[in-house]
C-alpha positions as CSV (number, residue, x, y, z in Angstrom):
1,M,-5.2,-25.3,-3.2
2,K,-6.5,-22.1,-4.8
3,I,-9.6,-20.5,-3.3
4,L,-11.3,-17.4,-4.7
5,L,-13.8,-15.4,-2.8
6,A,-16.2,-13.4,-4.9
7,C,-18.0,-10.4,-3.6
8,A,-19.7,-7.2,-4.6
9,G,-16.3,-5.5,-4.1
10,G,-16.5,-4.8,-0.3
11,M,-13.6,-4.6,2.0
12,S,-15.0,-7.2,4.5
13,T,-14.3,-10.0,2.1
14,G,-10.6,-9.0,2.1
15,M,-10.6,-9.2,5.9
16,L,-12.1,-12.7,5.8
17,V,-9.3,-13.7,3.3
18,Q,-6.7,-12.6,5.9
19,K,-8.4,-14.7,8.6
20,M,-8.5,-17.7,6.3
21,K,-4.8,-17.3,5.4
22,S,-4.0,-17.1,9.1
23,Y,-5.9,-20.3,9.8
24,A,-4.2,-22.0,6.8
25,E,-0.7,-21.0,8.0
26,K,-1.4,-22.2,11.6
27,N,-2.5,-25.5,10.3
28,Q,0.2,-25.9,7.7
29,L,-2.2,-25.8,4.8
30,I,-0.7,-24.6,1.5
31,A,-3.4,-22.3,0.1
32,E,-3.7,-19.4,-2.2
33,I,-6.7,-17.4,-1.2
34,A,-7.9,-14.1,-2.7
35,A,-11.0,-12.0,-3.0
36,Y,-12.2,-10.3,-6.2
37,G,-15.4,-8.7,-7.4
38,L,-17.8,-11.1,-9.1
39,S,-17.3,-9.4,-12.4
40,D,-13.5,-10.0,-12.2
41,L,-13.6,-13.8,-11.6
42,E,-12.9,-14.8,-15.2
43,E,-9.5,-13.1,-15.1
44,Y,-8.3,-15.1,-12.0
45,V,-10.1,-18.4,-12.1
46,A,-7.4,-20.4,-13.8
47,G,-6.3,-23.3,-11.6
48,C,-8.9,-22.5,-9.0
49,D,-10.1,-25.3,-6.7
50,L,-13.1,-23.5,-5.2
51,I,-15.1,-20.4,-5.7
52,L,-16.7,-19.0,-2.5
53,L,-19.5,-16.5,-2.9
54,G,-20.1,-13.8,-0.3
55,P,-23.6,-13.9,1.1
56,Q,-24.4,-10.6,-0.7
57,V,-23.8,-12.2,-4.1
58,G,-25.1,-15.7,-3.3
59,Y,-28.2,-15.1,-5.5
60,Q,-25.8,-15.4,-8.4
61,E,-24.7,-19.0,-7.5
62,D,-26.4,-20.6,-10.5
63,E,-24.9,-18.1,-13.0
64,V,-21.4,-18.7,-11.5
65,R,-21.8,-22.5,-11.7
66,Q,-22.9,-22.3,-15.3
67,K,-20.0,-20.0,-16.2
68,F,-17.4,-22.2,-14.4
69,P,-18.8,-25.8,-14.5
70,Q,-15.5,-27.4,-13.7
71,I,-15.1,-25.6,-10.4
72,P,-17.1,-26.2,-7.2
73,V,-19.0,-23.2,-6.0
74,A,-20.3,-22.6,-2.5
75,I,-21.9,-19.7,-0.6
76,I,-20.2,-18.5,2.6
77,D,-22.5,-18.9,5.5
78,M,-23.9,-15.5,6.5
79,F,-23.2,-16.0,10.2
80,D,-19.6,-17.1,9.6
81,Y,-19.2,-14.2,7.1
82,S,-20.5,-11.6,9.5
83,M,-18.4,-12.9,12.4
84,M,-15.3,-13.1,10.1
85,N,-14.9,-16.7,11.2
86,G,-12.0,-17.5,8.8
87,A,-11.3,-20.8,10.5
88,K,-14.8,-22.2,9.9
89,V,-14.9,-20.9,6.3
90,M,-11.5,-22.4,5.6
91,Q,-12.5,-25.8,7.2
92,E,-15.6,-25.9,5.0
93,A,-13.5,-24.9,2.0
94,V,-11.1,-27.8,2.5
95,T,-14.0,-30.2,3.0
96,T,-15.6,-29.1,-0.2
97,I,-12.3,-29.3,-2.2
98,T,-11.5,-32.8,-0.9
99,M,-15.0,-34.0,-1.8
100,K,-14.9,-32.9,-5.4
């Protein structure tokens, strides 16, 4: 599965990606996970299964959904984001992908 996290360009999203990758490896999930600035998504979205928006850019959810209607879009829970809870974010991502 391919998961893209979109943010305003902050380093914290990159840290969350590392925690998500760690969870995926421990649970034998094959996942490509990366973080990009919201303005760069179009360059990396090919083959993407899910776009996760950081809470700081969640207000742009409708715009992202319109731009990429074939890809599910979700906003990362603010608490999970602030606690860098990669396991929870990854579990919710897998659930969202399997429901599409």
